[in-house]
C-alpha positions as CSV (number, residue, x, y, z in Angstrom):
1,M,108.0,101.7,86.3
2,L,109.7,99.0,84.2
3,Q,112.9,101.1,84.1
4,L,112.8,101.3,87.9
5,L,112.7,97.5,88.2
6,M,115.4,97.1,85.6
7,Y,117.9,99.7,86.7
8,K,117.1,99.7,90.5
9,P,118.1,103.3,91.2
10,K,118.8,104.3,94.8
11,V,116.3,107.2,94.4
12,A,113.3,107.6,92.2
13,M,111.0,110.7,92.0
14,L,107.5,109.8,90.9
15,D,105.3,112.6,89.5
16,E,101.7,112.2,90.7
17,P,101.9,108.5,91.6
18,D,98.2,108.5,92.5
19,S,96.9,110.2,89.3
20,G,94.0,108.3,87.9
21,L,93.7,105.8,90.8
22,D,90.7,105.0,92.9
23,V,90.6,105.2,96.7
24,D,91.8,101.6,97.1
25,G,94.7,102.2,94.7
26,I,95.8,105.3,96.5
27,A,95.7,103.4,99.8
28,I,98.0,100.7,98.3
29,I,100.4,103.3,97.0
30,G,100.5,105.0,100.5
31,R,101.2,101.7,102.3
32,S,103.9,100.8,99.8
33,I,105.6,104.2,100.2
34,A,105.4,103.9,104.0
35,R,106.9,100.4,103.9
36,L,109.7,101.5,101.7
37,A,110.4,104.5,103.9
38,R,110.7,102.2,107.0
39,K,113.0,99.9,105.1
40,V,115.2,102.7,103.8
41,L,115.2,104.8,107.0
42,R,115.4,101.7,109.3
43,Y,112.8,102.7,111.8
């Protein structure tokens, strides 16, 4: 994750981003991905 912040790639593939998270953590990840998708896809 630190490398993503440092290098700011246009695309990043995360392998099992919800691995080891509780229900609240999974919800936060889901909202973050949805927010990013809206920003990137402009809808």
